[in-house]
KOLKOLMI-730648 format. One record per residue (C-alpha): x, y, z. Coordinates in Angstrom, 1 decimal, m for minus. Last residue first. Layout:
<atoms>
<atom><east>X</east><north>Y</north><up>Z</up></atom>
...
</atoms>
This chain:
<atoms>
<atom><east>46.8</east><north>1.8</north><up>5.3</up></atom>
<atom><east>48.0</east><north>5.2</north><up>6.6</up></atom>
<atom><east>48.4</east><north>6.4</north><up>3.0</up></atom>
<atom><east>51.6</east><north>7.9</north><up>1.8</up></atom>
<atom><east>54.0</east><north>10.4</north><up>3.4</up></atom>
<atom><east>55.5</east><north>7.9</north><up>5.9</up></atom>
<atom><east>58.2</east><north>9.6</north><up>7.9</up></atom>
<atom><east>60.7</east><north>7.3</north><up>9.6</up></atom>
<atom><east>61.9</east><north>8.5</north><up>13.0</up></atom>
<atom><east>65.4</east><north>7.8</north><up>14.3</up></atom>
<atom><east>65.0</east><north>7.0</north><up>18.0</up></atom>
<atom><east>67.4</east><north>8.5</north><up>20.6</up></atom>
<atom><east>69.4</east><north>5.9</north><up>22.4</up></atom>
<atom><east>68.8</east><north>3.8</north><up>25.5</up></atom>
<atom><east>65.4</east><north>2.8</north><up>24.4</up></atom>
<atom><east>62.4</east><north>2.7</north><up>26.7</up></atom>
<atom><east>60.4</east><north>5.7</north><up>25.3</up></atom>
<atom><east>61.1</east><north>5.0</north><up>21.6</up></atom>
<atom><east>60.7</east><north>1.2</north><up>21.8</up></atom>
<atom><east>57.6</east><north>1.6</north><up>23.9</up></atom>
<atom><east>56.1</east><north>4.1</north><up>21.4</up></atom>
<atom><east>56.7</east><north>1.8</north><up>18.5</up></atom>
<atom><east>55.2</east><north>m1.2</north><up>20.2</up></atom>
<atom><east>52.1</east><north>0.7</north><up>21.3</up></atom>
<atom><east>51.7</east><north>2.1</north><up>17.8</up></atom>
<atom><east>52.0</east><north>m1.4</north><up>16.3</up></atom>
<atom><east>49.5</east><north>m2.8</north><up>18.8</up></atom>
<atom><east>47.1</east><north>0.0</north><up>18.1</up></atom>
<atom><east>47.4</east><north>m0.6</north><up>14.3</up></atom>
<atom><east>46.5</east><north>m4.3</north><up>14.9</up></atom>
<atom><east>43.6</east><north>m3.4</north><up>17.1</up></atom>
<atom><east>42.0</east><north>m1.0</north><up>14.6</up></atom>
<atom><east>42.9</east><north>2.7</north><up>14.7</up></atom>
<atom><east>40.5</east><north>5.5</north><up>14.2</up></atom>
<atom><east>42.2</east><north>8.9</north><up>14.1</up></atom>
<atom><east>41.7</east><north>12.3</north><up>15.6</up></atom>
<atom><east>38.6</east><north>11.4</north><up>17.5</up></atom>
<atom><east>39.7</east><north>13.9</north><up>20.2</up></atom>
<atom><east>38.8</east><north>11.4</north><up>23.0</up></atom>
<atom><east>40.1</east><north>8.4</north><up>21.2</up></atom>
<atom><east>43.5</east><north>10.1</north><up>20.4</up></atom>
<atom><east>43.7</east><north>11.3</north><up>24.0</up></atom>
<atom><east>43.1</east><north>7.8</north><up>25.4</up></atom>
<atom><east>45.7</east><north>6.3</north><up>23.2</up></atom>
<atom><east>48.3</east><north>8.9</north><up>24.2</up></atom>
<atom><east>47.5</east><north>8.5</north><up>27.9</up></atom>
<atom><east>48.0</east><north>4.7</north><up>27.7</up></atom>
<atom><east>51.2</east><north>5.2</north><up>25.9</up></atom>
<atom><east>52.4</east><north>7.7</north><up>28.5</up></atom>
<atom><east>51.5</east><north>5.4</north><up>31.4</up></atom>
<atom><east>53.2</east><north>2.4</north><up>29.7</up></atom>
<atom><east>56.4</east><north>4.6</north><up>29.3</up></atom>
<atom><east>56.4</east><north>5.7</north><up>32.9</up></atom>
<atom><east>56.1</east><north>2.2</north><up>34.2</up></atom>
<atom><east>58.8</east><north>1.0</north><up>31.8</up></atom>
<atom><east>61.2</east><north>3.8</north><up>32.8</up></atom>
<atom><east>60.6</east><north>3.1</north><up>36.6</up></atom>
<atom><east>61.2</east><north>m0.6</north><up>36.1</up></atom>
<atom><east>64.3</east><north>0.1</north><up>34.1</up></atom>
<atom><east>65.7</east><north>2.3</north><up>36.8</up></atom>
<atom><east>65.1</east><north>m0.4</north><up>39.4</up></atom>
<atom><east>66.7</east><north>m3.0</north><up>37.2</up></atom>
<atom><east>69.8</east><north>m0.7</north><up>36.6</up></atom>
<atom><east>70.1</east><north>m0.1</north><up>40.4</up></atom>
<atom><east>70.0</east><north>m3.8</north><up>41.1</up></atom>
<atom><east>72.6</east><north>m4.4</north><up>38.4</up></atom>
<atom><east>74.9</east><north>m1.7</north><up>39.9</up></atom>
<atom><east>74.5</east><north>m3.2</north><up>43.4</up></atom>
<atom><east>75.3</east><north>m6.7</north><up>42.1</up></atom>
<atom><east>78.3</east><north>m5.3</north><up>40.2</up></atom>
<atom><east>79.5</east><north>m3.7</north><up>43.3</up></atom>
<atom><east>79.0</east><north>m6.9</north><up>45.2</up></atom>
<atom><east>81.2</east><north>m8.7</north><up>42.7</up></atom>
<atom><east>83.9</east><north>m6.0</north><up>42.9</up></atom>
<atom><east>83.9</east><north>m6.1</north><up>46.8</up></atom>
<atom><east>84.0</east><north>m9.9</north><up>47.1</up></atom>
<atom><east>87.7</east><north>m10.5</north><up>47.7</up></atom>
<atom><east>88.3</east><north>m7.0</north><up>49.0</up></atom>
<atom><east>85.9</east><north>m7.4</north><up>52.0</up></atom>
<atom><east>82.7</east><north>m5.4</north><up>51.8</up></atom>
<atom><east>82.8</east><north>m2.0</north><up>53.5</up></atom>
<atom><east>82.2</east><north>m0.3</north><up>56.8</up></atom>
<atom><east>84.6</east><north>2.0</north><up>58.6</up></atom>
<atom><east>84.1</east><north>4.3</north><up>61.6</up></atom>
<atom><east>81.2</east><north>2.7</north><up>63.4</up></atom>
<atom><east>80.6</east><north>4.5</north><up>66.6</up></atom>
<atom><east>80.6</east><north>3.4</north><up>70.3</up></atom>
<atom><east>79.8</east><north>5.8</north><up>73.1</up></atom>
<atom><east>80.2</east><north>6.3</north><up>76.8</up></atom>
<atom><east>81.6</east><north>3.0</north><up>77.8</up></atom>
<atom><east>82.2</east><north>3.1</north><up>81.6</up></atom>
<atom><east>85.1</east><north>1.0</north><up>82.9</up></atom>
<atom><east>85.4</east><north>m0.5</north><up>86.4</up></atom>
<atom><east>86.9</east><north>m3.7</north><up>85.1</up></atom>
<atom><east>83.9</east><north>m5.8</north><up>86.3</up></atom>
<atom><east>81.6</east><north>m3.6</north><up>84.2</up></atom>
<atom><east>83.6</east><north>m4.4</north><up>81.1</up></atom>
<atom><east>81.5</east><north>m7.1</north><up>79.4</up></atom>
<atom><east>78.0</east><north>m5.6</north><up>79.9</up></atom>
<atom><east>79.4</east><north>m2.3</north><up>78.6</up></atom>
<atom><east>80.8</east><north>m3.9</north><up>75.4</up></atom>
<atom><east>77.4</east><north>m5.4</north><up>74.6</up></atom>
<atom><east>75.6</east><north>m2.1</north><up>75.3</up></atom>
<atom><east>78.0</east><north>m0.2</north><up>73.1</up></atom>
<atom><east>77.6</east><north>m2.7</north><up>70.3</up></atom>
<atom><east>73.8</east><north>m2.6</north><up>70.5</up></atom>
<atom><east>73.9</east><north>1.2</north><up>70.3</up></atom>
<atom><east>76.3</east><north>1.1</north><up>67.3</up></atom>
<atom><east>74.0</east><north>m1.3</north><up>65.5</up></atom>
<atom><east>71.0</east><north>0.9</north><up>66.1</up></atom>
<atom><east>72.8</east><north>4.0</north><up>64.9</up></atom>
<atom><east>74.2</east><north>2.2</north><up>61.8</up></atom>
<atom><east>70.8</east><north>0.9</north><up>60.7</up></atom>
<atom><east>71.0</east><north>1.4</north><up>57.0</up></atom>
<atom><east>74.5</east><north>0.1</north><up>56.3</up></atom>
<atom><east>74.7</east><north>m2.6</north><up>58.9</up></atom>
<atom><east>71.2</east><north>m3.8</north><up>58.2</up></atom>
<atom><east>67.7</east><north>m3.9</north><up>59.8</up></atom>
<atom><east>64.7</east><north>m4.3</north><up>57.4</up></atom>
<atom><east>62.7</east><north>m6.7</north><up>59.5</up></atom>
<atom><east>61.7</east><north>m10.3</north><up>59.6</up></atom>
<atom><east>59.7</east><north>m11.3</north><up>62.7</up></atom>
<atom><east>60.9</east><north>m13.8</north><up>65.3</up></atom>
<atom><east>61.5</east><north>m11.2</north><up>68.0</up></atom>
<atom><east>65.3</east><north>m11.6</north><up>67.8</up></atom>
<atom><east>65.9</east><north>m8.0</north><up>66.6</up></atom>
<atom><east>67.9</east><north>m8.8</north><up>63.4</up></atom>
<atom><east>65.3</east><north>m11.1</north><up>61.8</up></atom>
<atom><east>66.2</east><north>m11.7</north><up>58.1</up></atom>
<atom><east>63.5</east><north>m12.8</north><up>55.7</up></atom>
<atom><east>64.4</east><north>m10.4</north><up>52.9</up></atom>
<atom><east>67.8</east><north>m8.6</north><up>52.9</up></atom>
<atom><east>68.6</east><north>m5.0</north><up>53.6</up></atom>
<atom><east>72.4</east><north>m4.4</north><up>53.2</up></atom>
<atom><east>75.4</east><north>m5.7</north><up>55.1</up></atom>
<atom><east>73.3</east><north>m8.3</north><up>56.8</up></atom>
<atom><east>72.9</east><north>m8.1</north><up>60.6</up></atom>
<atom><east>73.3</east><north>m10.7</north><up>63.4</up></atom>
<atom><east>77.0</east><north>m11.5</north><up>62.6</up></atom>
<atom><east>77.8</east><north>m7.8</north><up>63.3</up></atom>
<atom><east>76.7</east><north>m8.0</north><up>66.9</up></atom>
<atom><east>78.9</east><north>m10.9</north><up>68.1</up></atom>
<atom><east>81.9</east><north>m9.8</north><up>66.1</up></atom>
<atom><east>81.7</east><north>m6.3</north><up>67.6</up></atom>
<atom><east>81.4</east><north>m7.6</north><up>71.1</up></atom>
<atom><east>84.5</east><north>m9.8</north><up>70.7</up></atom>
<atom><east>86.6</east><north>m7.0</north><up>69.2</up></atom>
<atom><east>85.5</east><north>m4.5</north><up>71.9</up></atom>
<atom><east>86.1</east><north>m7.1</north><up>74.6</up></atom>
<atom><east>89.7</east><north>m7.6</north><up>73.5</up></atom>
<atom><east>90.3</east><north>m3.8</north><up>73.5</up></atom>
<atom><east>88.8</east><north>m3.4</north><up>76.9</up></atom>
<atom><east>90.9</east><north>m6.2</north><up>78.4</up></atom>
<atom><east>94.0</east><north>m4.8</north><up>76.8</up></atom>
<atom><east>93.3</east><north>m1.4</north><up>78.4</up></atom>
<atom><east>92.3</east><north>m3.0</north><up>81.8</up></atom>
<atom><east>95.4</east><north>m5.1</north><up>82.2</up></atom>
<atom><east>95.3</east><north>m8.0</north><up>84.6</up></atom>
<atom><east>91.7</east><north>m7.6</north><up>85.5</up></atom>
<atom><east>89.9</east><north>m7.2</north><up>88.9</up></atom>
<atom><east>92.8</east><north>m5.5</north><up>90.6</up></atom>
<atom><east>93.6</east><north>m2.2</north><up>89.0</up></atom>
<atom><east>90.5</east><north>m1.5</north><up>87.0</up></atom>
<atom><east>88.2</east><north>m2.7</north><up>89.8</up></atom>
<atom><east>90.0</east><north>m0.4</north><up>92.3</up></atom>
<atom><east>89.9</east><north>2.6</north><up>90.0</up></atom>
<atom><east>86.2</east><north>2.5</north><up>89.6</up></atom>
<atom><east>84.8</east><north>5.0</north><up>87.0</up></atom>
<atom><east>87.5</east><north>4.7</north><up>84.3</up></atom>
<atom><east>86.7</east><north>6.2</north><up>80.9</up></atom>
<atom><east>85.4</east><north>5.3</north><up>77.5</up></atom>
<atom><east>84.8</east><north>6.4</north><up>73.9</up></atom>
<atom><east>84.8</east><north>3.4</north><up>71.5</up></atom>
<atom><east>85.7</east><north>3.9</north><up>67.8</up></atom>
<atom><east>84.6</east><north>1.1</north><up>65.5</up></atom>
<atom><east>86.0</east><north>m0.7</north><up>62.4</up></atom>
<atom><east>84.3</east><north>m3.0</north><up>59.9</up></atom>
<atom><east>85.5</east><north>m5.2</north><up>57.0</up></atom>
<atom><east>82.9</east><north>m7.5</north><up>55.4</up></atom>
<atom><east>82.8</east><north>m11.2</north><up>54.5</up></atom>
<atom><east>79.3</east><north>m12.2</north><up>53.2</up></atom>
<atom><east>77.9</east><north>m15.2</north><up>55.2</up></atom>
<atom><east>74.3</east><north>m14.0</north><up>55.1</up></atom>
<atom><east>74.4</east><north>m13.0</north><up>58.8</up></atom>
<atom><east>77.5</east><north>m10.9</north><up>58.3</up></atom>
<atom><east>81.0</east><north>m12.5</north><up>58.1</up></atom>
<atom><east>83.7</east><north>m10.5</north><up>59.9</up></atom>
<atom><east>87.0</east><north>m9.0</north><up>58.8</up></atom>
<atom><east>88.1</east><north>m6.6</north><up>61.5</up></atom>
<atom><east>89.5</east><north>m3.1</north><up>61.3</up></atom>
<atom><east>92.1</east><north>m2.3</north><up>64.0</up></atom>
<atom><east>90.9</east><north>m0.8</north><up>67.3</up></atom>
<atom><east>90.1</east><north>2.9</north><up>67.8</up></atom>
<atom><east>89.9</east><north>3.5</north><up>71.6</up></atom>
<atom><east>88.9</east><north>7.0</north><up>72.6</up></atom>
<atom><east>89.6</east><north>8.4</north><up>76.1</up></atom>
<atom><east>87.5</east><north>10.4</north><up>78.6</up></atom>
<atom><east>89.7</east><north>11.5</north><up>81.4</up></atom>
<atom><east>90.1</east><north>9.6</north><up>84.6</up></atom>
<atom><east>93.8</east><north>8.9</north><up>83.9</up></atom>
<atom><east>95.4</east><north>6.4</north><up>86.2</up></atom>
<atom><east>98.7</east><north>7.4</north><up>87.9</up></atom>
<atom><east>101.4</east><north>4.8</north><up>87.9</up></atom>
<atom><east>103.1</east><north>6.5</north><up>84.9</up></atom>
<atom><east>104.3</east><north>9.2</north><up>87.3</up></atom>
<atom><east>106.4</east><north>6.8</north><up>89.3</up></atom>
<atom><east>108.5</east><north>5.6</north><up>86.4</up></atom>
<atom><east>107.7</east><north>2.7</north><up>84.0</up></atom>
<atom><east>105.9</east><north>5.0</north><up>81.6</up></atom>
<atom><east>109.1</east><north>7.0</north><up>81.2</up></atom>
<atom><east>110.6</east><north>4.1</north><up>79.4</up></atom>
<atom><east>107.6</east><north>3.9</north><up>77.1</up></atom>
<atom><east>107.9</east><north>7.6</north><up>76.5</up></atom>
<atom><east>111.4</east><north>7.2</north><up>75.3</up></atom>
<atom><east>110.5</east><north>4.2</north><up>73.2</up></atom>
<atom><east>107.7</east><north>5.9</north><up>71.2</up></atom>
<atom><east>103.9</east><north>5.9</north><up>71.3</up></atom>
<atom><east>102.5</east><north>5.8</north><up>74.9</up></atom>
<atom><east>98.8</east><north>6.2</north><up>75.0</up></atom>
<atom><east>96.7</east><north>9.3</north><up>75.6</up></atom>
<atom><east>94.2</east><north>8.8</north><up>72.7</up></atom>
<atom><east>93.9</east><north>5.3</north><up>71.3</up></atom>
<atom><east>95.7</east><north>2.8</north><up>69.1</up></atom>
<atom><east>97.1</east><north>0.8</north><up>72.1</up></atom>
<atom><east>100.3</east><north>1.1</north><up>73.9</up></atom>
<atom><east>100.5</east><north>m0.3</north><up>77.5</up></atom>
<atom><east>103.1</east><north>1.7</north><up>79.4</up></atom>
<atom><east>101.2</east><north>1.6</north><up>82.7</up></atom>
<atom><east>98.2</east><north>m0.7</north><up>82.2</up></atom>
<atom><east>98.7</east><north>m2.5</north><up>85.6</up></atom>
<atom><east>98.6</east><north>0.8</north><up>87.5</up></atom>
<atom><east>99.5</east><north>0.4</north><up>91.1</up></atom>
<atom><east>101.1</east><north>3.0</north><up>93.4</up></atom>
<atom><east>103.2</east><north>1.9</north><up>96.4</up></atom>
<atom><east>102.8</east><north>2.8</north><up>100.0</up></atom>
<atom><east>105.9</east><north>2.7</north><up>102.1</up></atom>
<atom><east>106.1</east><north>6.4</north><up>102.4</up></atom>
<atom><east>102.7</east><north>6.5</north><up>104.1</up></atom>
<atom><east>100.9</east><north>9.4</north><up>102.4</up></atom>
<atom><east>101.7</east><north>13.1</north><up>101.9</up></atom>
<atom><east>99.6</east><north>14.8</north><up>99.2</up></atom>
<atom><east>100.0</east><north>17.8</north><up>96.9</up></atom>
<atom><east>96.7</east><north>18.4</north><up>95.1</up></atom>
<atom><east>94.1</east><north>17.2</north><up>92.6</up></atom>
<atom><east>91.4</east><north>15.0</north><up>94.0</up></atom>
<atom><east>91.4</east><north>11.3</north><up>93.2</up></atom>
<atom><east>93.5</east><north>9.4</north><up>95.8</up></atom>
<atom><east>92.6</east><north>5.8</north><up>96.0</up></atom>
<atom><east>92.7</east><north>3.4</north><up>99.0</up></atom>
<atom><east>94.6</east><north>1.0</north><up>101.2</up></atom>
<atom><east>94.8</east><north>m2.1</north><up>99.0</up></atom>
<atom><east>97.1</east><north>m4.6</north><up>100.7</up></atom>
<atom><east>100.3</east><north>m5.8</north><up>99.0</up></atom>
<atom><east>102.7</east><north>m4.3</north><up>101.5</up></atom>
<atom><east>100.7</east><north>m1.1</north><up>101.5</up></atom>
<atom><east>98.8</east><north>m0.5</north><up>98.3</up></atom>
<atom><east>97.8</east><north>2.8</north><up>96.7</up></atom>
<atom><east>95.7</east><north>3.6</north><up>93.6</up></atom>
<atom><east>96.5</east><north>7.1</north><up>92.3</up></atom>
<atom><east>93.9</east><north>9.0</north><up>90.3</up></atom>
<atom><east>94.1</east><north>11.8</north><up>87.7</up></atom>
<atom><east>91.3</east><north>14.0</north><up>86.3</up></atom>
<atom><east>92.9</east><north>17.2</north><up>87.7</up></atom>
<atom><east>96.6</east><north>16.9</north><up>88.6</up></atom>
<atom><east>97.9</east><north>14.8</north><up>91.4</up></atom>
<atom><east>101.2</east><north>15.2</north><up>93.3</up></atom>
<atom><east>102.3</east><north>12.5</north><up>95.8</up></atom>
<atom><east>104.9</east><north>12.9</north><up>98.6</up></atom>
<atom><east>105.3</east><north>9.7</north><up>100.5</up></atom>
<atom><east>108.7</east><north>8.9</north><up>99.0</up></atom>
<atom><east>109.9</east><north>12.3</north><up>100.4</up></atom>
<atom><east>109.6</east><north>10.9</north><up>103.9</up></atom>
<atom><east>112.3</east><north>8.3</north><up>103.1</up></atom>
<atom><east>114.8</east><north>11.2</north><up>102.6</up></atom>
<atom><east>115.1</east><north>11.5</north><up>106.3</up></atom>
<atom><east>116.9</east><north>8.1</north><up>106.6</up></atom>
<atom><east>120.6</east><north>8.9</north><up>106.4</up></atom>
<atom><east>120.5</east><north>12.5</north><up>107.6</up></atom>
<atom><east>117.8</east><north>11.6</north><up>110.2</up></atom>
<atom><east>120.0</east><north>8.8</north><up>111.6</up></atom>
<atom><east>123.0</east><north>11.0</north><up>111.7</up></atom>
<atom><east>121.1</east><north>13.7</north><up>113.6</up></atom>
<atom><east>119.7</east><north>11.2</north><up>116.0</up></atom>
<atom><east>123.1</east><north>9.7</north><up>116.7</up></atom>
<atom><east>124.6</east><north>13.2</north><up>117.3</up></atom>
<atom><east>121.8</east><north>14.0</north><up>119.7</up></atom>
<atom><east>122.4</east><north>10.8</north><up>121.7</up></atom>
<atom><east>126.3</east><north>11.5</north><up>121.7</up></atom>
<atom><east>126.1</east><north>15.0</north><up>123.1</up></atom>
<atom><east>129.9</east><north>15.4</north><up>123.5</up></atom>
<atom><east>129.9</east><north>19.1</north><up>122.8</up></atom>
<atom><east>132.0</east><north>18.6</north><up>119.6</up></atom>
<atom><east>129.7</east><north>15.7</north><up>118.5</up></atom>
<atom><east>126.7</east><north>17.9</north><up>119.1</up></atom>
<atom><east>128.1</east><north>20.7</north><up>117.0</up></atom>
<atom><east>129.2</east><north>18.4</north><up>114.2</up></atom>
<atom><east>125.9</east><north>16.6</north><up>113.9</up></atom>
<atom><east>123.9</east><north>19.8</north><up>114.4</up></atom>
<atom><east>125.4</east><north>21.3</north><up>111.3</up></atom>
<atom><east>123.6</east><north>18.6</north><up>109.1</up></atom>
<atom><east>120.6</east><north>18.0</north><up>111.4</up></atom>
<atom><east>119.2</east><north>21.6</north><up>111.4</up></atom>
<atom><east>119.2</east><north>22.2</north><up>107.7</up></atom>
<atom><east>118.0</east><north>18.6</north><up>107.3</up></atom>
<atom><east>115.2</east><north>19.3</north><up>109.7</up></atom>
<atom><east>114.2</east><north>22.4</north><up>107.8</up></atom>
<atom><east>114.1</east><north>20.4</north><up>104.5</up></atom>
<atom><east>111.9</east><north>17.7</north><up>106.2</up></atom>
<atom><east>109.6</east><north>20.4</north><up>107.6</up></atom>
<atom><east>109.2</east><north>22.1</north><up>104.2</up></atom>
<atom><east>108.3</east><north>18.8</north><up>102.4</up></atom>
<atom><east>106.0</east><north>17.7</north><up>105.2</up></atom>
<atom><east>104.0</east><north>21.0</north><up>105.0</up></atom>
<atom><east>103.9</east><north>21.0</north><up>101.2</up></atom>
<atom><east>102.5</east><north>17.4</north><up>101.1</up></atom>
<atom><east>99.9</east><north>17.8</north><up>103.8</up></atom>
<atom><east>96.9</east><north>17.4</north><up>101.6</up></atom>
<atom><east>94.5</east><north>16.2</north><up>104.2</up></atom>
<atom><east>93.2</east><north>12.7</north><up>104.0</up></atom>
<atom><east>90.1</east><north>11.9</north><up>102.0</up></atom>
<atom><east>91.2</east><north>8.5</north><up>100.7</up></atom>
<atom><east>88.5</east><north>7.0</north><up>98.5</up></atom>
<atom><east>88.0</east><north>3.3</north><up>98.7</up></atom>
<atom><east>87.0</east><north>1.6</north><up>95.4</up></atom>
<atom><east>85.4</east><north>m1.8</north><up>95.7</up></atom>
<atom><east>86.9</east><north>m5.2</north><up>95.0</up></atom>
</atoms>
């Protein structure tokens, strides 16, 4: 199904004025023609009074960034896209399968009164504006099997009204479902944090891709995955962004302890490296200045004491020896 744009003239105001004028003529004309014995004129006036309102069913008003998909007795006849006051075949009906569908996104129906209004004529218009879909957070296992919670926001718009109306049952629900499916397919490829020996690009070489550190790349892959799935619905995905990312509650505390332990180990490594360098420098300076001559046993004791002082969590309490060195 391909979109067919209707470029007919916007004759809505002209038809409205003519129909009102004809009513003004037909109503008194019925009595006058009956009094004069003009039976055919009387019949025409009565018919117009009874059926003239049908013309008003063909009056369509469109605002900017709105579209109206029209069918005639089940056959697709075209789409109106430009703003204006139109007159079309009164027997044409508008189609919008997602009218009244409420999702967690901008521009959707939220309460019951608006839901009832969504079933009226005006709800049959399709919005061509850029909209944002914010689906519920999902619990998904990453490539290491760790359960995580993730949420995305997808910015989208309709580019082909015919596909949106006829190729899928409900384009909003279709988009929402495909977003969840694409998110699950992409997230399972990545670990939450950088992990050794994990290939996230599919080239057979381990890399440092992760959900937390490669959010831009992950979002781009999610967007491309969604777009490939919704092309048949006439939808263009403009952007996909990760809005929430965290470990699932059942393992959050354990993973926090793991991160804390990793941070402590890294800090200890840095402290030890610095302490060894300082001890080495102290021994070299003592030898260069020839301040004191230490045998191997005394050097070992000095190194041990300096490492204890430099690597300890608390301040050292010095013991002053006022006697002989040996």
